[in-house]
C-alpha positions, 0 to 999 in steps of 0.5 A, spaced: 310 353 285 312 358 279 306 357 275 302 359 281 306 365 283 306 368 276 299 369 276 299 372 283 304 377 281 301 379 275 294 380 279 298 384 284 302 388 279 295 390 275 292 392 281 297 397 283 297 400 276 289 400 276 290 404 283 295 409 280 290 410 274 284 411 279 288 415 283 290 420 278 283 420 275 281 422 282 286 428 283 284 435 281 287 438 275 289 444 278 293 446 271 286 446 268 282 450 274 288 455 274 287 456 266 280 457 267 280 462 273 285 466 269 281 466 263 275 468 267 279 474 270 282 476 264 276 477 260 269 476 265 265 476 259 260 470 262 258 475 268 257 481 263 251 477 260 248 476 266 249 483 269 246 486 263 239 483 266 240 486 273 237 493 275 231 495 271 227 498 277 233 503 278 233 505 270 225 506 270 226 511 276 232 514 273 228 515 266 222 518 270 227 523 273 230 526 267 225 524 261 221 530 258 226 534 253 228 531 246 234 528 249 234 523 255 241 523 258 241 516 262 247 512 261 248 505 258 249 500 264 247 494 266 239 492 266 237 495 260 236 489 257 231 486 262 228 493 262 226 493 255 223 486 256 219 489 262 216 495 258 212 490 253 208 488 259 206 494 262 204 515 301 203 522 299 196 525 298 193 531 294 187 535 297 183 540 293 181 546 296 174 547 293 172 540 292 175 538 299 177 531 296 183 527 299 186 523 293 192 518 294 197 520 290 199 516 284 204 521 280 211 520 280 212 528 279 208 530 285 211 525 290 218 527 288 216 535 289 214 533 296 220 529 298 225 533 295 222 539 299 222 536 305 229 534 305 231 541 302 227 545 307 230 547 314 230 542 319 224 542 324 226 541 331 224 535 335 224 538 342 216 540 343 218 544 349 222 549 345 220 556 343 221 554 335 217 548 335 213 547 329 207 542 329 206 543 322 209 547 317 206 549 310 209 552 304 205 556 299 207 556 292 204 558 285 206 557 278 211 562 275 208 566 269 210 565 262 212 557 264 209 551 261 208 545 265 211 539 262 217 542 260 223 541 265 229 545 266 236 542 265 240 542 271 246 538 274 243 532 274 241 532 267 247 534 265 251 528 269 248 523 264 252 527 258 258 527 262 258 520 264 256 518 256 263 521 254 267 518 260 264 511 257 266 513 250 273 515 252 274 508 256 271 504 250 276 508 246 282 505 250 282 497 247 281 500 240 287 504 241 291 499 244 289 492 241 285 494 235 279 491 239 273 495 236 267 491 239 267 495 245 266 501 242 261 499 238 257 496 243 258 502 248 255 506 242 249 502 240 248 501 248 248 508 249 243 510 243 238 504 245 238 507 252 237 514 249 232 512 244 228 509 250 227 516 253 224 518 246 218 514 247 212 520 247 208 515 252 213 517 257 211 524 257 204 523 256 204 519 263 208 523 267 204 529 266 197 526 265 193 532 266 190 538 264 196 544 263 191 550 265 186 552 269 188 548 276 185 550 282 188 550 289 191 544 292 195 541 298 200 536 297 201 532 304 202 526 307 196 527 312 195 527 319 202 526 323 206 529 318 209 536 319 211 538 312 205 540 307 205 544 300 200 548 298 200 550 290 195 555 288 191 555 282 191 559 276 190 560 269 197 557 267 196 552 273 196 544 272 190 540 275 194 537 280 188 533 283 187 530 276 195 528 276 195 525 283 189 521 281 192 519 274 193 511 274 197 511 267 190 508 265 192 510 258 193 504 253 200 504 249 199 506 242 201 501 236 207 505 234 209 505 242 208 497 242 212 496 235 218 501 238 218 498 244 218 491 241 224 493 237 228 496 242 227 489 246 230 485 240 236 490 239 237 489 247 237 481 246 242 482 240 247 486 245 246 481 250 248 475 245 254 479 243 256 481 250 256 473 251 260 471 245 266 476 247 273 473 248 276 480 249 275 487 252 271 484 258 274 489 263 273 495 259 265 493 258 265 491 266 268 498 267 263 502 262 257 498 265 259 499 272 260 507 271 253 507 268 249 503 273 252 508 278 250 514 274 243 511 274 242 510 281 245 517 283 240 520 278 234 516 281 235 518 288 237 525 287 234 531 290 231 536 284 228 543 284 220 543 282 222 546 275 226 540 274 220 536 274 216 540 269 212 544 275 215 551 275 213 553 282 215 560 285 215 560 293 210 566 296 209 564 303 211 559 309 206 558 315 207 555 321 205 555 329 206 550 335 199 548 334 196 545 327 189 548 328 193 555 329 196 553 322 190 551 319 186 558 321 192 562 318 191 558 312 184 559 311 185 567 313 190 568 307 187 563 302 180 561 303 178 554 303 185 551 303 185 551 311 178 548 312 179 543 306 185 540 311 181 539 317 178 532 315 186 530 314 189 532 320 183 531 324 180 524 322 176 523 328 173 530 328 175 537 329 173 540 335 175 548 335 178 551 341 173 556 344 177 562 341 176 559 334 169 557 334 166 563 331 172 563 326 171 556 323 163 557 323 164 562 318 169 558 314 164 552 314 158 557 311 163 560 306 165 552 304 158 550 304 156 556 299 162 555 295 160 547 294 153 549 293 155 554 287 159 549 284 154 544 284 149 549 280 155 549 275 156 542 275 155 542 267 161 546 266 166 543 271 165 537 276 168 535 282 168 527 283 171 524 289 
């Protein structure tokens, strides 16, 4: 019987060993997993290379806010690499007083001036029964004398970029002083220089203020029927042509030099991403630096600013408001001829039926407008008004 029992025992023993080996292989290597997690949380460089590609839209808005001077202080942050590559691919309205043409606004500057004005202005009451009820509030501005459109003033939003850059450099110095790790400082400086260089492209300014800088007429910036805030900007010798600026669709083509510089910047940003992906140390420092820069970019993109910080130097003259829109427009027409009548089709799109006490006034206003348009048509060889 022994010759039979021995093979059975061997088979049983071998099966037992096989089960133990298989069981051991199926068990998770907790020690290796913990080591991987520890390495990732010690220096999270893998996620940094991914974060470098996020948020190009925020950067575009931040650049649009502060571009215009020799230095554009937008901090180095996540998203610059993606923005540089995208740069290679390249609900308000404006009503002209004389022309009467209503144009959909496509200008960043005009849109931000109206938005910032609405949020800074004293709040409008929501109680129609209140004695302070305003159906429409119109603020009248003119361009300040001896100012130049397209040259923005430096405000605290602009200076915040320089402050954040200094904080980032201080953080980058910590690993150098403590561990002799210089790569974080090098990447921070390179990223900051590349970020600043993006704002130096001349096409940024060309597209932001794409209009004649002098000889503009009276215009109204409004969101149209239903809105309760509007801005009138009076024209003049040093007034920009906001009608053209509003209709500008940035149709200008990029120059060869701009395309070459943008391509070079995209290449350099790719090199920065590759370098970040290969880092073994200093990940937390870069994460802190990028996060601070990202927060600053978000802050800049949404900040309220004065019109002069946008390169349009306005001086407030008057505010007209009343409990009825037709009263506001009539008062505007008396103070600034053609302005009120140009807004009738905007606030009364179905047609304006003047109340009895205003009928003669609006009849005369319409005669003046018709005569003005006829005069413009006669001089169309010197200046044309196209819808």
